[in-house]
C-alpha angles and dihedrals in degrees: 000000000000116000092008114139107200094188091052090049091051091051090049091051091048089049088058100255118146112268095199135044132062093301096035124116091248094053092101089059094049097049 
């Protein structure tokens, strides 16, 4: 989980960005 900003991810999800997928905000957690 290095370099993963959970708050930034939450804001991105709330902004309507995809949370999964290769370009999603959770991609760093999946890889």
